[in-house]
N, C-alpha and C positions, 0 to 999 in steps of 0.2 A: 573397510566398513563392515560393521556387524550385520549378520543376516536379519537380526531382529529390528533393525532400523527401518521405520516406515512412516509415511505420511508427512505432514507439515506442522511444525510448531511455530507459533507467532507470538512475539512479545510486542505489546502496544497498548493503546488506550481505546476505551469506548466513550463516546459522547452522544448525547441526544442532539440530533440535527434539527435546528429551527430554521427552516428555509423560507425566505421571503422573496416573492417574485415582483418585479417592477421594471419600468423602462430605463431607470437610472438609479444610482445611489443618491440619497439625500446629502445636502451640504450640512456642515455643522450649524446647528440651530434651526434647521429646516425640517418640517414634517411633510411627507408626500404620501399619496395614496398608492398602495400596492395593488397588484393584480392577482395575487394568490399567496397561499401559505400551506406548508406541509411540515409535519413533525415526524421524525422517524429515527431509526438507529444509525449511528455513524461513528466516526473515529477511525483513523487510518488502519490501525491494527485490527480492529473488529471488522471493518469493511473488507480488508484483505482476507480475513478468516472466512467471512461469508462467501466471498468470491471463490476462494480455494475449495471450500466445502461444496458449493454448488457445481464447481468444475470437476467434482468427483474425488477429491482428496479426503483422507482422514485427517481431521484438524484438531489441534489443541491450542487454546488461546490463553495467554498469561497476562493478567492485568490486575487492576483494583477498581472498585466502584464504591459508591456510598450506599447507605441504607435509606433509600428514598424511591420516589416514583420512577425516576429515570433509571435507577438501578434495576428496578423490576422489569422495565422495558428491555434492558440489556440481557437479563437472564432469560426472558421469554424468547428473545431473538436467538440466543445460542441454543436453547432447547429446541426451537423449531427447525434450526439448521443442522441439528445433530453435531454441534461443536462441543468438544470436551473443554469446559471452562475451568481453568486453574486460576481462580480469581479471588483475591482477598476482598473483604468487605470492611470499610472504614466506618466507625461510629461517629467520627468527628468531621470528615471531609465529604463534600457532596460528590455525586457522580458528575463527570465532565459534561460540558455543553458546547455547542458550536452555533454561532450566528452565520448564516449563509445567505448572501445576496445572489440571486440568479437573474440575469437579464432576460426578460420574457420574450425578447426577439432573437437573440443570438445564442442563448444557453450558457454564456460565459458567466463566471462566478467570482465572488470575493468572499473570504472566510475569516472569521475570528474564532479561535479555539481556546477554551479554558479546560485543562485536563482534569481538574478536580482531584479526586482521590488518586487517580493514576499518576498524578504529578509527584506523588511521594514514593513511587516505586524505586527500590534501592537494590544494590548488589545482593544484599541479604535476601530480599524477596526472590531474586533470580536464583540464588543458590538453593532455595527451598523447592524450586521447580527444576533443578538440574537433571534429575532422572528423565523427565519428559523431554528436555532438550537433547540429551544424549541419545534417546531412543528414536529421534526423528531422522528422516532421510534428508529433509530440507528444513532450515531454520531461517526465519524472516524477522527483521525488526526495522524500526524507523527512529525518528527523533522527537516524537510528540511526548514521550515519557523521558525522564532524565537520561542523559547520555551515559552516565556511569552504569546504569542498569543495562543499557544496550551493549556497552563494551563488555561487561561481565558475561552477558549471555553469548555474545559472539565468541569470547574466549573459551567458554564451555563447549560450544558447538564445534569450534575449530579443533580443539584437543580431542574430540570424540570422532572426528572425521565426517561430521555432518556438513552437507552443502550449505553454504551461508549466503543469504541475500540481504543486503543492507540498502534500504530506501532512505537516503538522507533528506528527509522531509519532515517538517519545514526546513528551509535552508538556514540552519544554525551552525555556528562553529562547533567542531568536534575534534578530539585528539587525532593526530596523524597516525597513532598506533592502531586505529580502527581499520585503515586501508589494507594492511596485510592479512587482516582476519576475514576478508571478504572474497568469496569466490565470484560473486557478482555485486558490484555497487551500482544501484539503479536509480539515478536521479532523473528528473525531467529537465528540459532544456534550461530553464531558469536556475534550477538548483545546480546543474552542471556548470553554468556560467559563474555562479558564486564560488564553486570549488576551484575553477581554473583561471578566473580573472578576465575572461573575455566572452563576448556574446557568441551564440551558436547560430549565426545567420545563414549558414549553408551546411551541407553535408561534410564538406571539407573541414569546416570549423568544428563540427561534431567529432570528426575523426581526430583532429588535433586535441580536442578536449579528452577524447578517449586515451590518446597517448599520454597526456598529462596525468590522467587518473591511474593508468598502469604504472607510470613512473613512481607514483606514491606507494605502490605495493599491492594494489588490487589485482586479481587474476583476470577479471573481465569487467569492462565498462558496458553497462546496458542502459543507454540513454533514450528516454522517450521524447519524441519530438512533436507531439500534438498531431495535427493533421498531416504531418510529413512521416508519421510512423515511428519506427524505433531503430536504433543502431546497436548491434552487438559487436563489440570491438575487443579483440585480444591481441596478443603479441604475434599471432600467426594468421589472423583473418579479420576482416571487417565486413560485416553483413548488414545491409540496410533492408529492413522489412517495411513495405508500405503500410499506411493505415488502412483499416478495413471500413468501408462505408456501408453500414448496415441499415441505413434509413435516415430520416430527418433528425438532425441534432437538436435536442431541446434542453439538455442539462449536462454540462461537462463535469459537474462535481462528482468525484468518485471514480472518474475514468482511470486515473493512475492506479488507484487501488484495485480496480478490476484487472488491469494489466498485470500488476505484481502478483495478485492472488492467482490469476490464471496461469502465469508463467511458473509460479512455484508449484502449483498442482501438476502441471505437465512435466516438470523436471522430476518431481517425486514419483511420477508414473513411468519414468525411464525414457521420456521423450528426448530426442536430440536437441541441443540448445537452440539452434536456428528455428527448428519446428516449434519449440516451446515459445519462442518469441512471436511466431505467427499465431499461436494459440492465444497468447496474451493480448496481442493486437485485436484479435477477433472478439475476445471478451470485452475489451474496452470499447470497440466499435458498436457492439450491441448495447452496452450500458448507457451510452450517451443518448440513445433514442428513447429513454425513460426518465421520469422524474425521480429524484432522490439519490442516495448513495448505496447503502446496503440493499434496499429493496430493488434497485435497478440491476443487480448482478445477474447475469444470465446462467442458465443451467448448462450442464455438460451436453445435453442433447441439442440445445440451441447452438452452442459453439460448434459442435461437430457438424450440424447441418449447414451452418454458414461456411465452414471450411470446405465442405464437400462442393458447395456452389462455386468456390473459388478455384477448384482444381481444373 
């Protein structure tokens, strides 16, 4: 790895999160009263960028947005968080948007995402940002943008010796060729179940899923398990890290992004993988005590303070 490689580069999408709070989802044809509403910056890739930046990493984000009001929110978000935005602007496609339902009693959520301009990201767009990818210590991507763009970016990162993290979310089919490009493949439990064909009802199930993911060519399976924490599984070890309870859970949207961004920042900082998982779990545990996705991401000082309490 080149001595010039540093920081975290993330390929993904930005969306404006439109979050509605209520005690249940309406049925088709039904209108119900909500208990709250909040609009803010979102999108898995952008959320992970904010999480990593607040956790102390130097971050570059690669994406596309539209020339519209939501795009202006995106640019302000990245400027405020000191994120280097390598982002194209479309004159024809809008910036992405997400409908988020949040249960006002449990904090559980349901989400519909429309990627907008970021849905047109192509391998050519990735090639235009190849120098940034090669210069990173850690590269992260997901599946909210087209899979061909994700694959090309992982190929560039792998060839340059960059540590690669692939968050296969949402749970969409992708080519088997992506597995060998991943130092860490980081699904949640439902995404892991979609990959391996069985539910992860226990830690033993999660370890079996990890074995199946390793058999497909990934170097490490990093499976988040909600309130059960996370499992870091390789050919030589299997480490379960408990979830971190940082307070009352009010909104779980973005918790996975907090974990991935925190983990990536810790790895980029030279932290040992198991400790990086604890760092990511702590970031996620703090994020669910706040409303929103990107706005809920904790600072490095908050994560360090919580880790110190747990020692």
